[in-house]
C-alpha positions as CSV (number, residue, x, y, z in Angstrom):
1,X,5.8,34.1,4.0
2,X,4.5,35.4,8.0
3,X,6.5,36.9,10.1
4,X,6.2,34.0,12.6
5,X,7.5,31.6,10.3
6,X,11.2,31.0,11.2
7,X,13.9,30.8,8.7
8,X,15.4,27.9,10.0
9,X,14.0,24.3,11.0
10,X,14.8,20.8,12.1
11,X,14.6,17.8,9.5
12,X,16.1,14.8,9.1
13,X,18.5,14.0,6.2
14,X,20.9,11.2,4.3
15,X,23.7,11.8,5.3
16,X,25.3,9.1,2.9
17,X,23.8,6.1,1.5
18,X,23.4,3.4,3.9
19,X,22.0,2.2,6.7
20,X,19.6,4.2,9.3
21,X,22.2,5.5,10.7
22,X,22.4,7.6,8.5
23,X,19.2,9.2,9.1
24,X,21.1,12.5,10.9
25,X,18.7,15.2,12.6
26,X,19.8,18.6,11.3
27,X,19.0,22.0,10.5
28,X,18.4,24.1,7.4
29,X,16.6,26.6,5.8
30,X,12.7,26.7,6.2
31,X,12.0,26.0,2.0
32,X,10.2,28.7,-0.1
33,X,7.0,27.8,-1.6
34,X,6.8,27.9,-5.7
35,X,4.0,29.8,-7.9
36,X,2.2,26.9,-7.3
37,X,3.0,25.7,-4.0
38,X,1.6,26.3,-0.4
39,X,4.0,26.1,2.8
40,X,2.7,23.3,5.5
41,X,4.1,23.6,8.9
42,X,4.6,19.6,9.2
43,X,2.4,18.2,12.4
44,X,3.5,14.8,10.9
45,X,4.7,12.5,7.8
46,X,4.6,9.3,6.7
47,X,7.4,6.5,6.2
48,X,7.2,4.1,3.4
49,X,9.4,1.4,1.5
50,X,10.7,4.3,-1.2
51,X,12.0,6.3,1.9
52,X,14.2,3.3,2.3
53,X,15.6,2.9,-1.1
54,X,16.1,6.4,-1.5
55,X,18.1,6.3,1.6
56,X,19.9,3.4,0.2
57,X,21.1,5.5,-2.8
58,X,18.8,3.5,-4.9
59,X,16.0,5.9,-5.3
60,X,16.8,9.6,-6.2
61,X,14.0,13.0,-5.8
62,X,12.9,13.8,-9.0
63,X,14.6,17.0,-10.4
64,X,13.9,19.9,-8.5
65,X,12.2,18.2,-5.3
66,X,13.9,18.2,-2.1
67,X,16.7,16.0,-1.2
68,X,15.2,15.1,2.3
69,X,12.9,11.7,2.4
70,X,9.2,11.9,3.1
71,X,6.4,11.7,0.7
72,X,3.3,12.5,2.2
73,X,2.6,15.0,5.3
74,X,0.2,16.5,7.6
75,X,0.1,20.2,9.0
76,X,-1.1,23.3,8.8
77,X,-0.7,25.5,5.8
78,X,1.8,28.8,6.5
79,X,2.2,30.4,3.4
80,X,0.8,30.6,-0.1
81,X,2.6,30.6,-4.0
82,X,1.5,33.9,-5.5
83,X,-1.1,31.9,-8.1
84,X,-2.6,29.8,-5.0
85,X,-6.6,30.8,-4.4
86,X,-7.7,26.9,-3.7
87,X,-6.2,26.6,0.2
88,X,-6.1,29.6,2.1
89,X,-3.5,30.0,5.4
90,X,-4.8,27.8,8.6
91,X,-5.8,25.2,6.5
92,X,-4.9,21.5,7.9
93,X,-4.3,19.6,5.1
94,X,-2.8,16.3,3.9
95,X,-0.7,16.1,0.9
96,X,1.4,14.1,-1.4
97,X,5.2,15.3,-1.4
98,X,8.1,14.5,-4.1
99,X,10.2,14.6,-0.6
100,X,11.0,16.7,1.6
101,X,8.1,15.3,4.5
102,X,11.0,14.5,7.3
103,X,10.9,18.2,8.4
104,X,9.3,21.0,10.5
105,X,8.1,22.8,7.5
106,X,7.8,21.5,3.8
107,X,6.5,22.7,0.8
108,X,3.7,20.9,-1.2
109,X,2.1,21.2,-4.5
110,X,-1.3,22.9,-3.7
111,X,-3.7,20.7,-6.0
112,X,-1.8,17.1,-4.3
113,X,-2.9,18.8,-1.1
114,X,-6.2,17.7,0.7
115,X,-8.3,18.6,3.4
116,X,-8.0,16.8,6.7
117,X,-10.8,14.1,6.9
118,X,-13.3,15.3,9.7
119,X,-12.6,12.8,12.6
120,X,-9.1,12.1,11.7
121,X,-6.0,13.7,13.2
122,X,-3.0,14.6,11.8
123,X,-1.2,11.8,12.7
124,X,-4.0,9.4,10.7
125,X,-3.8,11.8,8.3
126,X,-0.2,11.5,7.6
127,X,-0.5,8.3,6.4
128,X,-2.8,8.7,4.0
129,X,-1.6,10.3,1.3
130,X,1.4,8.1,-0.3
131,X,-0.8,5.1,0.5
132,X,-4.3,6.3,-0.8
133,X,-3.2,8.0,-3.8
134,X,-0.9,4.7,-4.9
135,X,-3.9,2.3,-4.4
136,X,-7.2,4.3,-6.0
137,X,-4.8,4.8,-9.1
138,X,-3.4,0.6,-8.9
139,X,-5.8,-0.5,-8.2
140,X,-9.0,1.1,-9.3
141,X,-7.4,3.3,-12.4
142,X,-4.7,0.8,-13.9
143,X,-6.5,-2.4,-12.5
144,X,-10.0,-1.2,-13.0
145,X,-11.2,-3.4,-10.2
146,X,-15.4,-3.9,-10.3
147,X,-17.6,-4.0,-7.3
148,X,-18.3,-8.1,-7.8
149,X,-14.8,-9.0,-8.9
150,X,-12.0,-10.0,-6.9
151,X,-8.5,-8.8,-5.8
152,X,-5.2,-10.5,-4.6
153,X,-3.1,-7.9,-2.4
154,X,0.6,-9.6,-2.0
155,X,2.0,-7.9,1.2
156,X,-1.7,-7.1,2.7
157,X,-0.5,-6.1,6.3
158,X,1.7,-3.2,5.1
159,X,0.4,0.4,4.6
160,X,-0.1,-0.5,1.1
161,X,-1.8,-3.3,1.8
162,X,-4.1,-2.5,4.3
163,X,-5.3,0.2,2.2
164,X,-6.0,-1.8,-0.7
165,X,-8.0,-4.3,1.4
166,X,-10.5,-2.0,3.1
167,X,-11.0,0.3,0.0
168,X,-11.5,-2.8,-2.3
169,X,-14.0,-4.5,0.2
170,X,-15.7,-1.4,0.9
171,X,-16.5,-1.1,-2.8
172,X,-17.8,-4.6,-3.0
173,X,-15.2,-6.8,-4.5
174,X,-14.0,-10.0,-2.8
175,X,-10.4,-9.5,-1.3
176,X,-7.7,-12.5,-1.0
177,X,-4.2,-11.6,1.1
178,X,-0.6,-12.9,1.4
179,X,1.2,-12.1,4.6
180,X,3.6,-13.3,6.1
181,X,2.7,-14.6,9.6
182,X,-0.6,-15.6,10.8
183,X,-0.9,-12.3,13.4
184,X,-0.6,-10.9,10.2
185,X,-3.2,-12.5,8.4
186,X,-5.5,-12.3,11.2
187,X,-5.4,-8.8,10.6
188,X,-6.2,-8.8,7.1
189,X,-9.4,-10.9,8.3
190,X,-9.8,-8.1,10.9
191,X,-9.9,-5.4,8.1
192,X,-11.7,-7.1,6.0
193,X,-9.8,-10.1,3.6
194,X,-11.9,-13.1,2.9
195,X,-9.2,-14.8,2.1
196,X,-5.8,-15.1,4.1
197,X,-2.2,-17.2,3.0
198,X,-0.1,-17.4,5.1
199,X,2.8,-17.1,2.4
200,X,5.8,-19.0,4.7
201,X,3.1,-21.9,5.3
202,X,1.3,-22.3,2.0
203,X,1.3,-21.8,-1.3
204,X,-0.8,-18.5,-2.4
205,X,-1.5,-19.9,-6.0
206,X,-3.2,-23.6,-4.8
207,X,-5.1,-21.7,-2.2
208,X,-6.1,-18.7,-4.9
209,X,-6.9,-21.3,-7.4
210,X,-9.4,-23.3,-5.4
211,X,-11.8,-20.2,-5.1
212,X,-14.8,-20.4,-7.2
213,X,-13.4,-18.5,-10.2
214,X,-10.5,-20.6,-10.3
215,X,-8.6,-17.6,-9.5
216,X,-8.8,-13.6,-9.1
217,X,-9.8,-10.7,-11.5
218,X,-7.0,-8.2,-10.5
219,X,-3.4,-8.5,-8.2
220,X,-1.8,-6.3,-6.2
221,X,2.1,-7.1,-6.2
222,X,5.0,-5.5,-5.0
223,X,7.1,-8.6,-4.4
224,X,8.2,-8.7,-8.0
225,X,10.7,-11.2,-9.0
226,X,9.7,-15.2,-8.9
227,X,6.3,-13.9,-7.9
228,X,5.6,-13.2,-11.7
229,X,4.9,-16.3,-13.2
230,X,3.1,-17.3,-10.1
231,X,0.6,-14.5,-10.4
232,X,-0.2,-15.2,-13.9
233,X,-1.5,-19.0,-13.0
234,X,-3.8,-17.2,-9.9
235,X,-5.4,-14.7,-12.6
236,X,-8.6,-15.2,-14.2
237,X,-9.5,-15.1,-17.9
238,X,-9.6,-10.9,-18.6
239,X,-7.8,-10.8,-15.2
240,X,-4.7,-7.4,-14.3
241,X,-2.1,-7.8,-12.9
242,X,-0.7,-4.6,-11.2
243,X,3.0,-4.2,-10.1
244,X,3.7,-1.3,-8.0
245,X,7.4,-2.8,-6.4
246,X,9.7,-5.5,-6.8
247,X,11.2,-6.1,-3.4
248,X,12.8,-9.6,-4.4
249,X,13.9,-8.3,-7.7
250,X,12.9,-6.2,-10.8
251,X,13.4,-10.0,-13.2
252,X,10.9,-12.6,-13.7
253,X,10.1,-15.0,-16.3
254,X,6.8,-14.8,-18.4
255,X,5.3,-17.4,-20.4
256,X,3.0,-16.0,-23.3
257,X,0.7,-18.6,-23.8
258,X,-1.3,-18.3,-20.5
259,X,-1.0,-14.2,-21.1
260,X,-2.3,-14.3,-24.4
261,X,-5.1,-17.3,-24.1
262,X,-6.5,-15.5,-20.7
263,X,-6.0,-11.9,-22.3
264,X,-4.5,-11.0,-19.3
265,X,-3.2,-7.7,-18.9
266,X,0.3,-7.0,-16.7
267,X,0.9,-3.6,-16.0
268,X,2.8,-1.0,-13.5
269,X,3.3,2.1,-12.4
270,X,5.3,4.6,-9.5
271,X,4.4,8.0,-8.8
272,X,6.8,10.1,-7.5
273,X,7.8,11.1,-10.3
274,X,4.2,12.2,-12.5
275,X,3.6,15.7,-12.8
276,X,1.9,17.8,-11.2
277,X,-0.7,18.2,-13.3
278,X,-1.4,14.4,-13.1
279,X,-1.3,14.2,-9.5
280,X,-3.8,16.7,-9.0
281,X,-6.4,15.2,-10.7
282,X,-5.8,11.7,-9.0
283,X,-6.1,13.7,-5.9
284,X,-9.4,14.7,-7.0
285,X,-10.4,11.7,-8.0
286,X,-9.3,10.4,-4.2
287,X,-11.1,13.5,-2.9
288,X,-14.4,11.7,-4.8
289,X,-14.4,8.5,-3.5
290,X,-12.3,8.0,-0.9
291,X,-13.1,10.8,1.5
292,X,-16.8,9.8,1.8
293,X,-15.0,6.0,2.8
294,X,-13.1,7.5,5.6
295,X,-16.2,9.4,6.6
296,X,-18.5,6.6,6.8
297,X,-15.8,5.0,8.7
298,X,-15.5,2.5,6.0
299,X,-11.8,3.0,5.5
300,X,-9.5,4.2,8.9
301,X,-5.8,3.8,8.3
302,X,-3.8,1.5,10.5
303,X,-0.9,2.9,12.7
304,X,1.3,0.6,14.1
305,X,4.0,3.2,15.7
306,X,4.5,6.7,16.4
307,X,8.3,8.2,16.2
308,X,9.5,11.4,17.1
309,X,11.8,13.2,14.3
310,X,14.5,12.7,16.0
311,X,13.7,8.6,16.0
312,X,13.8,8.5,12.2
313,X,16.3,5.9,12.2
314,X,14.4,4.3,14.4
315,X,11.2,3.9,12.3
316,X,13.1,3.2,9.7
317,X,14.5,0.2,11.4
318,X,11.6,-1.0,12.4
319,X,9.8,-0.9,8.7
320,X,13.1,-3.0,7.8
321,X,12.3,-5.9,10.4
322,X,8.3,-6.2,8.5
323,X,7.2,-6.4,11.7
324,X,4.8,-3.6,11.6
325,X,1.5,-4.0,10.7
326,X,-0.2,-0.8,9.0
327,X,1.7,2.3,9.2
328,X,4.6,4.3,10.4
329,X,4.8,7.5,11.4
330,X,7.0,10.4,12.4
331,X,5.4,13.3,14.9
332,X,6.8,16.3,14.9
333,X,3.6,18.4,17.1
């Protein structure tokens, strides 16, 4: 590492499982990049639901990953592992990391780094990796959403939801979204959603089945639980349900008859524990397919609020309140 790189850094650690007050500002040694890693001076870090689940003690980092929370960062590359040739010192990148983002410095596999898109600052760039990688893999790879098909996004006002709406719309799909208030529904429409449903006031099943095709081709679900049988009702023949979280429980009742009669596919995934080769391939796909949409102004991350690192607990409180629309970001520089 450069002699200008300090040996210690400020970071936020989880003191013990529990509430937001367990996020404590402390100091630790600056991590060392491995052979295929880069060391990034973090300018900003995105906040995500998995950070909260980790803080609660229910989502441990994968083996070898930092125990600090934080799955997406943006900043300047200040050191390279001996095997890295694709990135140079001084490059501004955003990166998907398996942990360690709530810190002044973090290591990232070089394959999971992408150049910060032109016209985006590091705060906006820090809101990209976790959400864009997740949406691209689950909606367009696992869900195989095609132009002209229809997508239903649950939690349309979340970071994942606002990303999925914009990307699906930019690629020529009809987009429906559920959200928990009229204001959030309006935000989803502003981002491109063709149909919005305030699930507190209206049954989304009735609204979706009233569409011309009596359903949608793909559903991106973060709710789980009781939504499983309702989602099945919303799918057209040959439809695909992709589950990426289960905020209302990991169990639901499934009637196999419509699954068979409509030839449905039910799938799901998690991203954090996937190996570096998978994430590098996904990064390349994101760069080829999503970065041009950012350049064309067809997709822009929506930022709700930016907090300093020392206020990470307040950032978590905001996310847990579900009062936000889009992304919440920590700013370090």
